[in-house]
DOPA-383251 format. One record per residue (C-alpha): residue in one letter; z negated, x negated, y negated. Coordinates in steps of 0.5 Angstrom, whole numbers, padded with zeros to 4 digits, always signed. Last residue first. Example, Ala and Ser with C-alpha at 12.3 -4.5 7.8 and 13.67 -1.06 7.14 Angstrom:
! DOPA-383251
S-0014-0027+0002/A-0016-0025+0009/
//
This chain:
! DOPA-383251
X+0266-0062-0208/X+0265-0065-0201/X+0269-0072-0200/X+0272-0073-0193/X+0270-0080-0190/X+0273-0086-0191/X+0279-0088-0186/X+0278-0094-0182/X+0281-0091-0176/X+0278-0092-0169/X+0274-0086-0170/X+0267-0084-0168/X+0266-0076-0168/X+0265-0073-0174/X+0257-0071-0177/X+0255-0064-0175/X+0255-0059-0181/X+0249-0054-0181/X+0251-0047-0183/X+0249-0042-0188/X+0252-0035-0189/X+0254-0031-0195/X+0255-0038-0199/X+0251-0039-0206/X+0255-0037-0212/X+0256-0043-0217/X+0255-0041-0224/X+0253-0047-0227/X+0246-0046-0228/X+0246-0043-0221/X+0249-0050-0219/X+0243-0054-0222/X+0238-0050-0219/X+0241-0050-0212/X+0245-0044-0209/X+0243-0042-0202/X+0243-0044-0195/X+0248-0050-0196/X+0242-0055-0197/X+0236-0054-0201/X+0233-0048-0198/X+0226-0046-0201/X+0220-0043-0196/X+0219-0036-0195/X+0212-0032-0197/X+0214-0029-0203/X+0219-0025-0199/X+0215-0022-0194/X+0209-0020-0198/X+0214-0016-0202/X+0217-0012-0196/X+0210-0011-0194/X+0208-0008-0201/X+0214-0003-0201/X+0212-0001-0194/X+0205+0001-0196/X+0207+0005-0202/X+0212+0009-0198/X+0207+0011-0193/X+0202+0012-0198/X+0207+0017-0202/X+0209+0020-0195/X+0201+0021-0194/X+0200+0024-0201/X+0206+0029-0200/X+0203+0031-0193/X+0196+0032-0196/X+0199+0036-0202/X+0202+0041-0197/X+0196+0042-0193/X+0192+0043-0200/X+0197+0048-0202/X+0196+0052-0195/X+0189+0052-0196/X+0189+0054-0203/X+0193+0060-0201/X+0189+0062-0195/X+0183+0062-0199/X+0187+0066-0204/X+0188+0071-0198/X+0181+0071-0196/X+0179+0073-0202/X+0184+0078-0203/X+0182+0081-0196/X+0175+0082-0198/X+0177+0085-0205/X+0181+0089-0201/X+0175+0091-0197/X+0171+0093-0203/X+0176+0096-0206/X+0178+0101-0200/X+0170+0102-0200/X+0170+0104-0208/X+0176+0109-0207/X+0173+0112-0201/X+0166+0114-0203/X+0169+0118-0209/X+0174+0121-0205/X+0169+0123-0199/X+0165+0126-0204/X+0170+0130-0207/X+0172+0133-0200/X+0180+0134-0200/X+0181+0127-0198/X+0186+0123-0203/X+0182+0117-0203/X+0181+0118-0196/X+0188+0116-0194/X+0186+0109-0196/X+0180+0109-0191/X+0185+0108-0185/X+0190+0103-0187/X+0184+0099-0191/X+0179+0099-0185/X+0184+0096-0179/X+0189+0091-0181/X+0186+0088-0188/X+0179+0089-0187/X+0179+0087-0179/X+0183+0081-0181/X+0178+0080-0187/X+0172+0079-0183/X+0167+0084-0181/X+0159+0084-0182/X+0159+0083-0190/X+0163+0090-0190/X+0157+0094-0187/X+0155+0098-0192/X+0162+0100-0194/X+0163+0102-0187/X+0157+0106-0187/X+0159+0110-0193/X+0166+0111-0191/X+0163+0113-0184/X+0158+0118-0187/X+0163+0121-0191/X+0168+0122-0186/X+0162+0126-0182/X+0160+0130-0188/X+0167+0132-0189/X+0167+0135-0182/X+0174+0135-0179/X+0173+0128-0176/X+0179+0123-0178/X+0174+0118-0181/X+0169+0118-0175/X+0174+0115-0171/X+0174+0109-0175/X+0167+0108-0175/X+0166+0109-0168/X+0171+0104-0167/X+0168+0099-0171/X+0161+0100-0168/X+0163+0099-0161/X+0168+0093-0160/X+0168+0090-0167/X+0160+0090-0168/X+0159+0089-0160/X+0163+0082-0161/X+0159+0080-0167/X+0152+0081-0163/X+0148+0087-0166/X+0142+0087-0170/X+0146+0088-0177/X+0150+0093-0174/X+0144+0098-0172/X+0143+0101-0179/X+0150+0103-0179/X+0151+0105-0172/X+0145+0110-0173/X+0148+0113-0179/X+0155+0114-0175/X+0151+0117-0170/X+0147+0121-0175/X+0154+0124-0177/X+0156+0126-0170/X+0149+0129-0169/X+0150+0133-0176/X+0157+0135-0173/X+0154+0138-0167/X+0159+0139-0161/X+0158+0131-0159/X+0164+0127-0159/X+0160+0120-0162/X+0154+0123-0157/X+0157+0119-0151/X+0157+0113-0155/X+0149+0114-0156/X+0148+0113-0149/X+0152+0107-0147/X+0149+0104-0154/X+0142+0105-0151/X+0143+0102-0144/X+0147+0096-0146/X+0145+0093-0153/X+0138+0095-0154/X+0136+0096-0147/X+0138+0090-0145/X+0136+0085-0151/X+0129+0088-0151/X+0127+0094-0155/X+0122+0093-0161/X+0127+0093-0167/X+0130+0099-0164/X+0124+0103-0164/X+0125+0106-0171/X+0132+0108-0169/X+0130+0111-0162/X+0126+0117-0167/X+0132+0119-0170/X+0136+0119-0164/X+0131+0123-0160/X+0130+0128-0167/X+0138+0129-0166/X+0138+0131-0159/X+0132+0135-0160/X+0135+0139-0166/X+0141+0140-0162/X+0138+0144-0156/X+0141+0143-0150/X+0136+0137-0148/X+0140+0131-0144/X+0139+0126-0150/X+0131+0128-0150/X+0130+0124-0143/X+0132+0118-0146/X+0125+0118-0150/X+0121+0118-0143/X+0125+0112-0141/X+0124+0108-0148/X+0116+0110-0147/X+0115+0106-0141/X+0117+0099-0140/X+0121+0098-0146/X+0116+0101-0151/X+0110+0099-0147/X+0112+0092-0147/X+0114+0092-0155/X+0107+0095-0157/X+0107+0102-0160/X+0101+0103-0165/X+0106+0101-0171/X+0111+0106-0168/X+0107+0112-0170/X+0110+0113-0176/X+0117+0113-0174/X+0115+0117-0168/X+0113+0123-0172/X+0119+0128-0171/X+0119+0126-0164/X+0112+0129-0163/X+0113+0135-0166/X+0120+0136-0162/X+0116+0134-0156/X+0111+0140-0157/X+0116+0145-0159/X+0120+0144-0153/X+0115+0144-0148/X+0118+0140-0142/X+0113+0135-0143/X+0115+0128-0143/X+0114+0126-0150/X+0107+0129-0150/X+0105+0125-0145/X+0107+0119-0148/X+0104+0121-0154/X+0097+0122-0151/X+0097+0115-0148/X+0099+0112-0154/X+0093+0115-0157/X+0088+0113-0152/X+0091+0106-0153/X+0091+0106-0160/X+0083+0109-0160/X+0081+0103-0156/X+0085+0098-0160/X+0081+0101-0166/X+0074+0100-0163/X+0076+0093-0161/X+0078+0091-0168/X+0072+0095-0171/X+0067+0091-0167/X+0071+0084-0168/X+0071+0085-0176/X+0064+0088-0177/X+0063+0095-0178/X+0063+0099-0185/X+0071+0099-0186/X+0073+0101-0193/X+0078+0095-0194/X+0080+0095-0187/X+0087+0097-0188/X+0090+0096-0181/X+0088+0103-0179/X+0090+0107-0185/X+0098+0108-0183/X+0095+0111-0177/X+0091+0117-0181/X+0097+0121-0184/X+0101+0121-0177/X+0095+0123-0174/X+0094+0129-0179/X+0101+0132-0177/X+0100+0131-0170/X+0093+0135-0169/X+0096+0142-0171/X+0102+0142-0168/X+0099+0138-0162/X+0094+0143-0161/X+0098+0150-0162/X+0103+0147-0157/X+0098+0146-0152/X+0095+0153-0153/X+0102+0156-0152/X+0104+0152-0146/X+0098+0154-0142/X+0091+0150-0141/X+0089+0143-0141/X+0088+0143-0134/X+0093+0138-0133/X+0091+0134-0139/X+0095+0135-0146/X+0090+0139-0149/X+0084+0135-0147/X+0087+0129-0149/X+0089+0132-0155/X+0083+0134-0157/X+0079+0127-0156/X+0085+0124-0160/X+0084+0128-0166/X+0076+0127-0166/X+0077+0120-0165/X+0082+0120-0171/X+0077+0124-0176/X+0071+0120-0175/X+0073+0112-0175/X+0079+0112-0178/X+0079+0118-0183/X+0072+0117-0185/X+0073+0110-0186/X+0079+0112-0191/X+0075+0116-0195/X+0076+0124-0194/X+0080+0129-0198/X+0084+0124-0202/X+0085+0120-0196/X+0089+0126-0193/X+0094+0126-0199/X+0100+0124-0194/X+0104+0130-0194/X+0110+0133-0198/X+0112+0139-0201/X+0118+0139-0205/X+0118+0143-0212/X+0118+0137-0216/X+0112+0134-0212/X+0108+0139-0208/X+0102+0136-0204/X+0099+0138-0198/X+0092+0135-0196/X+0089+0141-0196/X+0093+0145-0191/X+0092+0139-0186/X+0085+0140-0187/X+0086+0148-0185/X+0090+0147-0180/X+0085+0141-0177/X+0079+0146-0177/X+0083+0152-0174/X+0085+0148-0168/X+0078+0145-0167/X+0076+0153-0167/X+0081+0155-0162/X+0079+0149-0158/X+0072+0151-0158/X+0066+0148-0161/X+0062+0142-0159/X+0067+0137-0161/X+0067+0139-0168/X+0060+0138-0169/X+0060+0132-0174/X+0067+0135-0176/X+0064+0141-0179/X+0059+0137-0183/X+0065+0132-0185/X+0069+0138-0188/X+0062+0141-0191/X+0061+0135-0195/X+0069+0135-0197/X+0067+0141-0200/X+0062+0139-0205/X+0055+0142-0205/X+0051+0136-0204/X+0053+0133-0211/X+0051+0140-0214/X+0044+0138-0212/X+0040+0145-0210/X+0041+0146-0203/X+0040+0139-0201/X+0035+0137-0205/X+0031+0144-0203/X+0032+0142-0196/X+0029+0135-0197/X+0023+0138-0201/X+0022+0138-0208/X+0017+0134-0212/X+0012+0137-0216/X+0006+0138-0211/X+0006+0130-0210/X+0004+0129-0217/X+0007+0122-0219/X+0014+0125-0219/X+0020+0121-0216/X+0023+0127-0213/X+0024+0130-0219/X+0027+0124-0223/X+0031+0123-0216/X+0034+0130-0218/X+0036+0129-0225/X+0040+0123-0223/X+0044+0126-0217/X+0048+0131-0222/X+0048+0125-0227/X+0051+0120-0221/X+0046+0114-0220/X+0048+0107-0222/X+0054+0106-0227/X+0055+0099-0224/X+0057+0101-0217/X+0055+0099-0210/X+0048+0095-0211/X+0046+0100-0217/X+0047+0106-0212/X+0044+0103-0206/X+0037+0101-0211/X+0037+0108-0214/X+0038+0112-0207/X+0032+0107-0204/X+0028+0109-0210/X+0029+0117-0209/X+0028+0116-0201/X+0021+0113-0203/X+0019+0119-0206/X+0022+0124-0201/X+0018+0120-0196/X+0012+0121-0200/X+0013+0129-0200/X+0014+0129-0193/X+0010+0134-0191/X+0008+0139-0197/X+0001+0138-0200/X-0006+0138-0197/X-0005+0133-0192/X-0002+0128-0197/X-0008+0130-0202/X-0013+0129-0197/X-0011+0122-0195/X-0011+0119-0202/X-0010+0112-0200/X-0009+0110-0207/X-0002+0107-0206/X-0001+0112-0201/X-0002+0117-0207/X+0002+0113-0212/X+0008+0113-0207/X+0010+0107-0202/X+0017+0105-0203/X+0016+0099-0208/X+0010+0097-0204/X+0013+0095-0198/X+0010+0098-0192/X+0004+0094-0189/X+0000+0099-0193/X+0001+0104-0188/X-0003+0100-0183/X-0010+0103-0182/X-0008+0110-0184/X-0001+0110-0180/X-0005+0108-0174/X-0010+0113-0175/X-0005+0119-0176/X-0001+0116-0169/X-0007+0116-0165/X-0009+0123-0167/X-0007+0127-0161/X-0009+0121-0157/X-0016+0123-0158/X-0015+0130-0154/X-0021+0135-0156/X-0017+0139-0160/X-0018+0139-0168/X-0011+0135-0170/X-0011+0132-0177/X-0006+0134-0182/X-0001+0128-0183/X+0003+0128-0177/X+0006+0121-0176/X+0012+0116-0177/X+0009+0109-0177/X+0014+0105-0173/X+0019+0110-0174/X+0024+0105-0177/X+0031+0109-0176/X+0035+0114-0180/X+0043+0114-0179/X+0047+0113-0185/X+0054+0115-0183/X+0060+0111-0186/X+0065+0111-0180/X+0063+0104-0177/X+0056+0106-0177/X+0050+0105-0182/X+0043+0104-0181/X+0037+0106-0185/X+0030+0104-0184/X+0031+0097-0187/X+0033+0100-0194/X+0026+0103-0194/X+0023+0110-0192/X+0017+0108-0188/X+0012+0114-0187/X+0017+0118-0183/X+0012+0124-0184/X+0013+0130-0178/X+0011+0137-0179/X+0017+0139-0174/X+0021+0141-0180/X+0019+0135-0184/X+0023+0131-0178/X+0029+0135-0179/X+0029+0135-0187/X+0028+0128-0186/X+0035+0127-0182/X+0038+0132-0187/X+0036+0128-0193/X+0039+0122-0189/X+0045+0125-0188/X+0047+0127-0195/X+0045+0121-0198/X+0050+0117-0193/X+0055+0123-0195/X+0054+0122-0202/X+0055+0114-0202/X+0061+0115-0198/X+0064+0120-0203/X+0063+0115-0208/X+0068+0110-0205/X+0065+0103-0205/X+0068+0098-0210/X+0070+0092-0207/X+0066+0085-0208/X+0059+0088-0206/X+0062+0091-0200/X+0059+0087-0195/X+0052+0087-0199/X+0052+0094-0199/X+0053+0094-0191/X+0048+0088-0190/X+0043+0092-0194/X+0044+0099-0190/X+0043+0095-0184/X+0049+0095-0179/X+0051+0100-0173/X+0054+0100-0166/X+0050+0106-0162/X+0044+0104-0159/X+0041+0099-0154/X+0033+0098-0155/X+0028+0093-0153/X+0021+0092-0153/X+0017+0087-0150/X+0009+0087-0151/X+0007+0084-0144/X+0003+0089-0141/X+0006+0095-0145/X+0013+0094-0143/X+0018+0098-0147/X+0025+0100-0145/X+0032+0100-0147/X+0038+0105-0147/X+0043+0109-0151/X+0038+0112-0157/X+0042+0115-0163/X+0040+0113-0170/X+0038+0120-0173/X+0043+0123-0177/X+0046+0127-0171/X+0040+0129-0168/X+0036+0127-0162/X+0029+0124-0163/X+0026+0123-0156/X+0028+0115-0155/X+0028+0113-0162/X+0020+0116-0163/X+0018+0112-0157/X+0022+0106-0159/X+0019+0106-0166/X+0012+0107-0163/X+0013+0101-0158/X+0015+0097-0164/X+0009+0099-0168/X+0004+0097-0162/X+0008+0090-0161/X+0007+0088-0169/X+0000+0091-0169/X-0002+0086-0164/X-0003+0089-0157/X+0001+0084-0153/X-0002+0078-0156/X+0003+0072-0157/X+0003+0066-0152/X+0010+0065-0154/X+0013+0068-0160/X+0016+0075-0160/X+0022+0078-0163/X+0023+0085-0161/X+0030+0087-0159/X+0034+0091-0162/X+0041+0092-0159/X+0047+0094-0162/X+0053+0097-0159/X+0061+0097-0159/X+0065+0101-0153/X+0068+0096-0148/X+0068+0102-0143/X+0063+0101-0137/X+0061+0094-0140/X+0058+0096-0146/X+0059+0091-0152/X+0053+0088-0156/X+0052+0085-0163/X+0044+0083-0163/X+0039+0085-0168/X+0033+0082-0167/X+0027+0086-0170/X+0021+0083-0173/X+0021+0086-0180/X+0021+0093-0178/X+0016+0091-0172/X+0010+0092-0177/X+0007+0085-0180/X+0000+0082-0176/X+0005+0078-0172/X+0007+0074-0178/X+0013+0075-0183/X+0017+0069-0185/X+0023+0070-0181/X+0025+0077-0183/X+0030+0079-0178/X+0036+0082-0180/X+0042+0077-0180/X+0046+0079-0174/X+0045+0076-0167/X+0051+0074-0163/X+0053+0077-0157/X+0050+0081-0151/X+0055+0084-0146/X+0051+0091-0144/X+0050+0095-0137/X+0047+0090-0133/X+0044+0086-0138/X+0040+0092-0140/X+0036+0093-0134/X+0031+0088-0136/X+0029+0092-0142/X+0026+0097-0138/X+0029+0103-0135/X+0034+0109-0138/X+0032+0115-0142/X+0037+0121-0140/X+0034+0126-0145/X+0030+0130-0140/X+0027+0123-0137/X+0025+0122-0144/X+0022+0129-0145/X+0017+0127-0139/X+0016+0120-0141/X+0014+0123-0148/X+0009+0129-0145/X+0005+0123-0141/X+0005+0119-0147/X+0003+0124-0152/X+0004+0123-0159/X+0012+0122-0159/X+0012+0128-0154/X+0008+0133-0158/X+0013+0132-0164/X+0019+0133-0159/X+0016+0139-0156/X+0015+0142-0163/X+0022+0140-0165/X+0025+0144-0159/X+0021+0150-0160/
//
């Protein structure tokens, strides 16, 4: 009944306006400026097309953003030249496309959000969900291999949309690559309804009932010939009316799929699909299968992942219990067994990455929002939702930064991911502070995986305080998981939180009653030591290690020995010789074999550190002695040089002061002292002066 009403509305303006109001149609094109921020134009319009061409070649594709919530959108605006006639083929076909887009509502048809059509001026504008044309999507991924599951899902979407239209006795009439749009999640959306029509003439008295059929017959030749079936090229209207509705659409879709697969992969169509495309492109319309028959008969469209995607498409309309069951089944399908150990992380083997990020993650976040809201139900239902959704969230988060398979532009993709991250971090914060232990424990176990989503500001101002509440829990597992979760957040903590508040809380756990918590405290310190200042390494971490060496539990002692060995480069030789070696050496004879095996290399490592320092000290002492001896030698040498220089510079003494050369040869010795004889005083006697020998 709804399909018949939709068909009638597309052909009757009065009924159309009524149904448009039912489905929430909004104003004219001028009203979009208040709701959207319009960005740059993408390559879609055919600049060589004239006004006599269909509107499909004249649409301007503009990137836009909703002002209300920042969501990405796309605006299609009919390109018009100044003074162009308002009743041209281009304007009339654009108005028909606007009408059909506004009324046709199904998951695989391009979603209409706002827009308007002014018949007086011929202006037409549509705002839709964010999409890119199929041709642009294929060209963007030309360098990367498109996941074949994405291609199969795209064909599945278009076949479902055609089956919906054909079930309402409507023929699309223009199945080309330009009439298919692709969302960021890889959904193919049907559009381009410029010549859509019924094929059997109406017998009523209202001439408007056959207006669409008349327009189709008059202008369908404007569609690219490569996508016009043989009966259309022959304009055999009787054959088209007498066979199944949409036989020409099925023929055109076969050509579109051949072109898409040829552009995406070297091998072309998969074998199971090639068999059906040959039947779809048969010359005789009666020999072509319907879209519904292709969906049921082709093995490509019976794969399990298509059923999962189809269920995911309508998941929001189901109950919370149904959503939980779907998530649990999907999580079970991703589990893998590796050498007897159960592992997870194979979600991208079930769905391709674009579907995980842009289809599954928004559904998971929406489910968590409902369950964790104040009206989200009792603790039991909230617990089921968190335990079912978080394992899948933890698998999708690492894929957020991988844009290899994304379909939208980089800016739109970044905005979508930022909004998802904000909603997801809010949900995680609410889950951590809940009093329900099971919910908090499930969240704490996955903080390490979710850590890339959390900004440093959010961690320090909000999340860190919520995490500290876990240390006051009576349950050992909760305290342990809180400690492990905080270790992954440590690089984002500011100086005060990391070196003051965190260490004070962890220090209280050194004497915890649980041996596994004491063990993990030592491991925590061991991983934290490289980021601590030198003073805190000696004042906080080292005493904890040395204290744990005397613990009664062997696993705590083993953790302490291994932590010391791993941190040996962060302690000096004095700590090694006076603190570590005397405490670790007795453990060489420990009762636990594992402790003995670890203690001996640890002692050797710290002894090697002490020996290296001792050898360095010995070399330093020898160097000091050598330097002192060198200084004494230099001092003596300088003194000798000074004496030699003074003797060489004195003048020769000829009188009384020393031996003359002649006396020296005769063996006379020079007197010890030299005096100068004064002449005798004058005498009255005439005796001669004394003789000198």
